[in-house]
C-alpha positions in Angstrom: -58.6 -75.9 52.2 -54.9 -76.0 51.4 -52.5 -75.3 54.1 -50.4 -72.2 53.8 -47.0 -72.8 52.2 -43.8 -71.4 53.4 -41.5 -69.2 51.2 -39.5 -72.1 49.9 -42.6 -74.1 49.0 -44.2 -71.1 47.3 -41.1 -70.4 45.3 -40.9 -74.0 44.2 -44.6 -74.0 43.3 -44.1 -70.9 41.1 -41.1 -72.6 39.4 -43.3 -75.6 38.7 -46.0 -73.3 37.4 -43.5 -71.8 34.9 -42.5 -75.3 33.8 -46.1 -76.3 33.2 -46.7 -73.2 31.1 -43.4 -73.0 29.3 -42.2 -76.7 29.1 -45.4 -78.8 29.2 -44.6 -79.7 32.8 -41.1 -80.9 32.2 -38.5 -79.8 34.8 -34.8 -79.4 34.7 -33.8 -81.4 37.8 -30.4 -79.6 37.8 -32.2 -76.4 38.8 -33.5 -78.0 42.0 -31.6 -78.7 45.2 -32.1 -81.4 47.7 -34.6 -79.4 49.7 -36.6 -78.7 46.6 -36.9 -82.5 45.9 -38.0 -83.1 49.5 -40.7 -80.4 49.2 -41.8 -81.7 45.8 -42.1 -85.3 47.1 -44.0 -84.0 50.2 -46.4 -82.0 48.0 -47.0 -85.1 45.9 -47.6 -87.4 48.8 -50.2 -84.9 50.1 -51.9 -85.0 46.7 -51.3 -81.3 46.0 -49.2 -82.0 42.9 -48.1 -85.0 40.9 -44.3 -85.2 40.5 -41.8 -87.7 39.2 -38.7 -88.6 37.3 -38.9 -89.3 33.6 -37.7 -92.7 32.4 -34.1 -92.9 31.1 -35.5 -93.8 27.7 -37.7 -90.7 27.6 -34.7 -88.5 28.7 -32.4 -90.0 26.0 -35.0 -89.5 23.3 -35.8 -85.9 24.4 -34.7 -82.9 22.4 -33.4 -81.5 25.8 -32.1 -84.2 28.0 -31.8 -81.8 31.0 -35.6 -82.2 31.4 -35.3 -85.0 33.9 -38.6 -84.7 35.9 -42.2 -83.8 35.3 -45.0 -82.1 37.3 -48.8 -81.8 37.1 -51.0 -79.6 39.2 -54.3 -80.3 40.9 -56.9 -77.6 40.9 -55.8 -76.6 44.4 -52.3 -76.1 43.2 -53.4 -74.0 40.3 -55.5 -71.9 42.5 -52.7 -71.4 45.0 -50.2 -70.5 42.3 -52.7 -68.1 40.8 -53.2 -66.4 44.1 -49.4 -66.0 44.6 -49.0 -64.5 41.1 -51.9 -62.1 41.8 -50.4 -61.0 45.1 -47.0 -60.5 43.5 -48.6 -58.4 40.8 -50.5 -56.3 43.3 -47.3 -55.6 45.3 -45.4 -54.6 42.1 -48.3 -52.4 40.9 -48.2 -50.5 44.2 -44.6 -49.5 43.5 -45.1 -48.3 39.9 -45.3 -44.5 39.4 -47.7 -43.5 36.7 -47.0 -40.0 35.2 
């Protein structure tokens, strides 16, 4: 069982999920603050995600050198992110008025 994440951790997890889906797991480090990096490193040390910085050679050869970091999810991380997306969708669906 994965521990409950706080709001900052959940937001970062959803940002990472978007990066995995849209950018093959590459992350623009400039979009993260110091606290985000602490959270990411903690999640990685707990085995919830894999996270790291790309080598300078990879960054220089990249089409987009702003992708400075990478992330991979465990099954638990995927499950948690899916649950978050589902809850957000359910909340939004409750506020939609259908004519």
